[in-house]
C-alpha positions as YAML, in Angstrom:
chain: A
units: angstrom
residues:
- id: 1
  name: MET
  ca: [-41.37, -7.46, 26.14]
- id: 2
  name: ASN
  ca: [-38.71, -8.19, 28.75]
- id: 3
  name: ILE
  ca: [-36.58, -11.28, 28.10]
- id: 4
  name: GLN
  ca: [-34.26, -12.95, 30.58]
- id: 5
  name: ILE
  ca: [-30.62, -12.32, 29.75]
- id: 6
  name: SER
  ca: [-29.92, -16.04, 30.04]
- id: 7
  name: LYS
  ca: [-32.08, -16.52, 26.94]
- id: 8
  name: LEU
  ca: [-30.23, -13.92, 24.87]
- id: 9
  name: ILE
  ca: [-27.26, -14.78, 22.66]
- id: 10
  name: ASN
  ca: [-24.93, -12.30, 20.97]
- id: 11
  name: ASN
  ca: [-24.86, -12.52, 17.18]
- id: 12
  name: ASN
  ca: [-21.78, -14.62, 16.50]
- id: 13
  name: GLY
  ca: [-22.76, -15.65, 12.98]
- id: 14
  name: GLN
  ca: [-25.18, -18.44, 13.99]
- id: 15
  name: ILE
  ca: [-27.73, -17.53, 11.30]
- id: 16
  name: GLU
  ca: [-26.59, -18.48, 7.81]
- id: 17
  name: GLY
  ca: [-26.02, -15.38, 5.71]
- id: 18
  name: LEU
  ca: [-25.75, -13.08, 8.74]
- id: 19
  name: PRO
  ca: [-22.12, -12.43, 9.72]
- id: 20
  name: LYS
  ca: [-21.06, -11.90, 13.31]
- id: 21
  name: ASN
  ca: [-21.97, -8.49, 14.72]
- id: 22
  name: PRO
  ca: [-19.08, -6.17, 13.74]
- id: 23
  name: ARG
  ca: [-19.48, -3.79, 16.69]
- id: 24
  name: ILE
  ca: [-16.98, -3.74, 19.52]
- id: 25
  name: ILE
  ca: [-16.88, -1.60, 22.62]
- id: 26
  name: LYS
  ca: [-14.22, -1.33, 25.27]
- id: 27
  name: ASP
  ca: [-12.46, 0.88, 27.74]
- id: 28
  name: TYR
  ca: [-13.93, 4.32, 28.38]
- id: 29
  name: ARG
  ca: [-16.74, 3.97, 25.82]
- id: 30
  name: PHE
  ca: [-18.03, 0.85, 27.56]
- id: 31
  name: GLU
  ca: [-17.97, 2.76, 30.86]
- id: 32
  name: LYS
  ca: [-19.87, 5.64, 29.21]
- id: 33
  name: LEU
  ca: [-22.53, 3.24, 27.93]
- id: 34
  name: LYS
  ca: [-22.92, 1.67, 31.38]
- id: 35
  name: LYS
  ca: [-23.21, 5.12, 32.97]
- id: 36
  name: SER
  ca: [-25.81, 6.12, 30.38]
- id: 37
  name: ILE
  ca: [-27.90, 3.05, 31.23]
- id: 38
  name: GLN
  ca: [-27.54, 3.69, 34.97]
- id: 39
  name: ASP
  ca: [-28.50, 7.37, 34.60]
- id: 40
  name: ASP
  ca: [-31.48, 6.78, 32.29]
- id: 41
  name: PRO
  ca: [-32.57, 3.11, 32.45]
- id: 42
  name: GLU
  ca: [-35.92, 3.97, 30.85]
- id: 43
  name: MET
  ca: [-34.00, 4.48, 27.59]
- id: 44
  name: LEU
  ca: [-33.74, 0.68, 27.37]
- id: 45
  name: THR
  ca: [-37.50, 0.48, 26.81]
- id: 46
  name: LEU
  ca: [-37.37, 3.34, 24.30]
- id: 47
  name: ARG
  ca: [-34.55, 1.67, 22.38]
- id: 48
  name: GLU
  ca: [-35.08, -2.05, 22.90]
- id: 49
  name: CYS
  ca: [-32.75, -4.80, 21.79]
- id: 50
  name: ILE
  ca: [-34.02, -6.37, 18.57]
- id: 51
  name: VAL
  ca: [-33.89, -10.15, 18.70]
- id: 52
  name: MET
  ca: [-34.61, -13.15, 16.51]
- id: 53
  name: PRO
  ca: [-35.89, -16.53, 17.80]
- id: 54
  name: TYR
  ca: [-33.17, -19.18, 17.53]
- id: 55
  name: ASP
  ca: [-33.01, -22.67, 19.05]
- id: 56
  name: LYS
  ca: [-35.31, -21.88, 22.04]
- id: 57
  name: LYS
  ca: [-33.36, -18.68, 22.71]
- id: 58
  name: TYR
  ca: [-32.96, -15.33, 20.96]
- id: 59
  name: ILE
  ca: [-30.06, -13.96, 18.94]
- id: 60
  name: VAL
  ca: [-29.53, -10.23, 19.46]
- id: 61
  name: ILE
  ca: [-29.61, -8.57, 16.04]
- id: 62
  name: CYS
  ca: [-29.46, -4.97, 17.35]
- id: 63
  name: GLY
  ca: [-28.26, -3.97, 20.81]
- id: 64
  name: ASN
  ca: [-25.33, -6.32, 21.40]
- id: 65
  name: MET
  ca: [-23.34, -3.57, 23.17]
- id: 66
  name: ARG
  ca: [-26.33, -2.59, 25.34]
- id: 67
  name: LEU
  ca: [-26.74, -6.24, 26.27]
- id: 68
  name: LYS
  ca: [-23.06, -6.49, 27.21]
- id: 69
  name: ALA
  ca: [-23.40, -3.38, 29.41]
- id: 70
  name: CYS
  ca: [-26.59, -4.69, 31.05]
- id: 71
  name: ILE
  ca: [-24.89, -7.99, 31.85]
- id: 72
  name: ASP
  ca: [-21.98, -6.11, 33.41]
- id: 73
  name: LEU
  ca: [-24.44, -4.01, 35.45]
- id: 74
  name: GLY
  ca: [-26.14, -7.14, 36.80]
- id: 75
  name: TYR
  ca: [-29.43, -6.91, 34.92]
- id: 76
  name: LYS
  ca: [-31.43, -10.17, 34.81]
- id: 77
  name: GLU
  ca: [-33.65, -9.15, 31.88]
- id: 78
  name: VAL
  ca: [-33.80, -6.47, 29.19]
- id: 79
  name: PRO
  ca: [-36.57, -5.03, 27.01]
- id: 80
  name: CYS
  ca: [-36.60, -6.61, 23.54]
- id: 81
  name: LYS
  ca: [-38.56, -6.46, 20.34]
- id: 82
  name: ILE
  ca: [-38.90, -9.91, 18.76]
- id: 83
  name: LEU
  ca: [-38.62, -10.18, 14.99]
- id: 84
  name: ASP
  ca: [-40.70, -12.66, 13.06]
- id: 85
  name: ILE
  ca: [-38.90, -15.97, 12.49]
- id: 86
  name: ASP
  ca: [-39.42, -15.49, 8.73]
- id: 87
  name: THR
  ca: [-37.57, -12.15, 8.60]
- id: 88
  name: PRO
  ca: [-35.30, -12.39, 5.52]
- id: 89
  name: VAL
  ca: [-31.58, -12.53, 6.25]
- id: 90
  name: GLU
  ca: [-31.08, -9.50, 4.01]
- id: 91
  name: LYS
  ca: [-33.23, -7.50, 6.43]
- id: 92
  name: LEU
  ca: [-31.27, -8.86, 9.41]
- id: 93
  name: ARG
  ca: [-28.03, -7.75, 7.75]
- id: 94
  name: ALA
  ca: [-29.47, -4.28, 7.16]
- id: 95
  name: TYR
  ca: [-30.78, -3.95, 10.73]
- id: 96
  name: THR
  ca: [-27.43, -5.04, 12.17]
- id: 97
  name: ILE
  ca: [-25.55, -2.26, 10.40]
- id: 98
  name: LYS
  ca: [-28.22, 0.46, 10.27]
- id: 99
  name: ASP
  ca: [-28.76, 0.25, 14.04]
- id: 100
  name: ASN
  ca: [-25.31, 1.78, 14.51]
- id: 101
  name: VAL
  ca: [-24.98, 4.15, 11.56]
- id: 102
  name: GLY
  ca: [-24.83, 7.81, 12.56]
- id: 103
  name: PHE
  ca: [-26.53, 9.54, 9.65]
- id: 104
  name: GLY
  ca: [-26.26, 13.05, 11.03]
- id: 105
  name: ASP
  ca: [-23.45, 15.27, 12.21]
- id: 106
  name: ASP
  ca: [-23.34, 17.37, 15.33]
- id: 107
  name: ASP
  ca: [-23.53, 21.14, 14.98]
- id: 108
  name: HIS
  ca: [-20.51, 21.91, 17.19]
- id: 109
  name: ASP
  ca: [-21.21, 25.64, 17.14]
- id: 110
  name: LEU
  ca: [-24.72, 25.05, 18.48]
- id: 111
  name: LEU
  ca: [-23.46, 22.56, 21.05]
- id: 112
  name: ALA
  ca: [-20.74, 24.94, 22.24]
- id: 113
  name: ASN
  ca: [-23.05, 27.96, 22.51]
- id: 114
  name: GLU
  ca: [-26.41, 26.57, 23.59]
- id: 115
  name: TRP
  ca: [-25.62, 23.41, 25.53]
- id: 116
  name: ASP
  ca: [-23.70, 22.81, 28.73]
- id: 117
  name: ILE
  ca: [-20.40, 21.16, 27.75]
- id: 118
  name: GLU
  ca: [-20.04, 19.25, 31.04]
- id: 119
  name: GLU
  ca: [-23.60, 17.96, 30.70]
- id: 120
  name: LEU
  ca: [-22.87, 16.80, 27.14]
- id: 121
  name: LYS
  ca: [-19.74, 14.98, 28.32]
- id: 122
  name: ASP
  ca: [-21.79, 13.43, 31.13]
- id: 123
  name: PHE
  ca: [-24.29, 12.21, 28.51]
- id: 124
  name: GLY
  ca: [-21.39, 10.42, 26.79]
- id: 125
  name: LEU
  ca: [-21.10, 12.71, 23.76]
- id: 126
  name: GLU
  ca: [-17.58, 12.79, 22.38]
- id: 127
  name: LEU
  ca: [-16.63, 16.36, 21.60]
- id: 128
  name: PRO
  ca: [-13.77, 17.44, 19.34]
- id: 129
  name: THR
  ca: [-10.63, 18.68, 21.02]
- id: 130
  name: PHE
  ca: [-8.40, 21.37, 19.67]
- id: 131
  name: ASP
  ca: [-5.43, 20.78, 21.97]
- id: 132
  name: ASP
  ca: [-2.95, 20.69, 19.10]
- id: 133
  name: VAL
  ca: [-3.88, 24.17, 17.79]
- id: 134
  name: ASP
  ca: [-1.37, 26.88, 18.66]
- id: 135
  name: TYR
  ca: [-3.08, 30.15, 19.53]
- id: 136
  name: SER
  ca: [0.05, 31.87, 20.87]
- id: 137
  name: ASP
  ca: [0.06, 34.48, 18.09]
- id: 138
  name: LYS
  ca: [-3.69, 35.19, 18.18]
- id: 139
  name: ASN
  ca: [-3.17, 38.82, 19.18]
- id: 140
  name: LYS
  ca: [-0.54, 39.46, 16.52]
- id: 141
  name: GLU
  ca: [-1.29, 42.25, 14.07]
- id: 142
  name: ILE
  ca: [-2.45, 40.84, 10.74]
- id: 143
  name: ASP
  ca: [-1.27, 42.30, 7.45]
- id: 144
  name: THR
  ca: [-4.30, 41.81, 5.19]
- id: 145
  name: ASN
  ca: [-2.21, 42.54, 2.09]
- id: 146
  name: GLU
  ca: [-0.60, 39.13, 2.56]
- id: 147
  name: PHE
  ca: [-3.89, 37.39, 1.91]
- id: 148
  name: GLU
  ca: [-5.22, 39.02, -1.24]
- id: 149
  name: ASP
  ca: [-4.15, 36.12, -3.49]
- id: 150
  name: GLU
  ca: [-4.74, 33.29, -1.01]
- id: 151
  name: MET
  ca: [-7.84, 31.14, -0.86]
- id: 152
  name: ILE
  ca: [-8.90, 28.62, 1.77]
- id: 153
  name: ILE
  ca: [-10.39, 25.19, 1.19]
- id: 154
  name: LYS
  ca: [-12.33, 23.94, 4.20]
- id: 155
  name: LEU
  ca: [-12.73, 20.19, 4.72]
- id: 156
  name: LYS
  ca: [-14.81, 18.48, 7.40]
- id: 157
  name: TYR
  ca: [-13.59, 15.36, 9.18]
- id: 158
  name: THR
  ca: [-14.36, 13.50, 12.36]
- id: 159
  name: GLU
  ca: [-11.68, 13.87, 15.01]
- id: 160
  name: ILE
  ca: [-10.20, 10.47, 14.13]
- id: 161
  name: GLU
  ca: [-10.20, 11.22, 10.39]
- id: 162
  name: TYR
  ca: [-8.66, 14.66, 11.03]
- id: 163
  name: ASN
  ca: [-5.78, 13.12, 12.96]
- id: 164
  name: GLN
  ca: [-5.27, 10.46, 10.27]
- id: 165
  name: VAL
  ca: [-5.19, 13.04, 7.45]
- id: 166
  name: LYS
  ca: [-2.95, 15.39, 9.43]
- id: 167
  name: ASP
  ca: [-0.50, 12.56, 10.15]
- id: 168
  name: ALA
  ca: [-0.51, 11.34, 6.54]
- id: 169
  name: LEU
  ca: [0.06, 14.84, 5.11]
- id: 170
  name: SER
  ca: [2.94, 15.48, 7.52]
- id: 171
  name: LYS
  ca: [4.68, 12.40, 6.09]
- id: 172
  name: VAL
  ca: [4.42, 13.80, 2.54]
- id: 173
  name: SER
  ca: [5.71, 17.33, 3.16]
- id: 174
  name: SER
  ca: [6.39, 19.97, 5.80]
- id: 175
  name: THR
  ca: [3.14, 21.87, 5.12]
- id: 176
  name: PRO
  ca: [-0.35, 20.56, 4.33]
- id: 177
  name: GLU
  ca: [-0.57, 22.85, 1.29]
- id: 178
  name: ASP
  ca: [2.66, 21.48, -0.19]
- id: 179
  name: ALA
  ca: [1.60, 17.91, 0.59]
- id: 180
  name: VAL
  ca: [-1.66, 18.36, -1.33]
- id: 181
  name: PHE
  ca: [0.22, 19.72, -4.36]
- id: 182
  name: LYS
  ca: [2.64, 16.79, -4.25]
- id: 183
  name: LEU
  ca: [-0.15, 14.24, -3.94]
- id: 184
  name: LEU
  ca: [-2.05, 15.82, -6.84]
- id: 185
  name: LYS
  ca: [1.18, 16.14, -8.85]
- id: 186
  name: LEU
  ca: [0.66, 19.86, -9.37]
- id: 187
  name: LYS
  ca: [3.29, 22.62, -9.58]
- id: 188
  name: ARG
  ca: [2.94, 25.62, -7.32]
- id: 189
  name: GLU
  ca: [3.16, 29.10, -8.85]
- id: 190
  name: ASN
  ca: [5.86, 31.38, -7.43]
- id: 191
  name: TYR
  ca: [6.71, 28.84, -4.80]
- id: 192
  name: GLU
  ca: [10.16, 27.99, -3.61]
- id: 193
  name: GLN
  ca: [10.64, 24.64, -1.94]
- id: 194
  name: PRO
  ca: [12.06, 25.18, 1.57]
- id: 195
  name: GLN
  ca: [15.65, 24.05, 1.93]
- id: 196
  name: PHE
  ca: [16.34, 21.65, 4.79]
...
């Protein structure tokens, strides 16, 4: 059902037991959302705003950012699904958060090899960047004898988490390996601390 935007209210904590919507959007992400709506407006009917009747209007439980983008784009009405007035507040709380939880992860190898990167960017997908990786010695001959006693631990992070961890480890020590040992209060075998 389409509802006039003038009858829609953002969730600002009006319903007792339901805190204000915690989502924010600004800058380039807001522009990406607007572009997404402009490129594929039919998605609004496939992923309607979820609203709750309130004082002759409707509070937006899910879709506050889409509503904001539609207002900015000049829409007069948006597709909405209306919840029953007796929907328990516990359910409203769950819907508010679950609407924005990303349960899955992207397979970056698949995206890089089977999808068009420019198309993905145009769709608004945020791809990891590897600008801070130094590949200048990639053609250097590798002495495999150096590695016979070394093991690698692989950790997965989002780009933001990766940058946070990298920054935090650099404050502890000059190498990530040494920082981990220091944080875990372990002693390294046959390891000499670099002199500065």
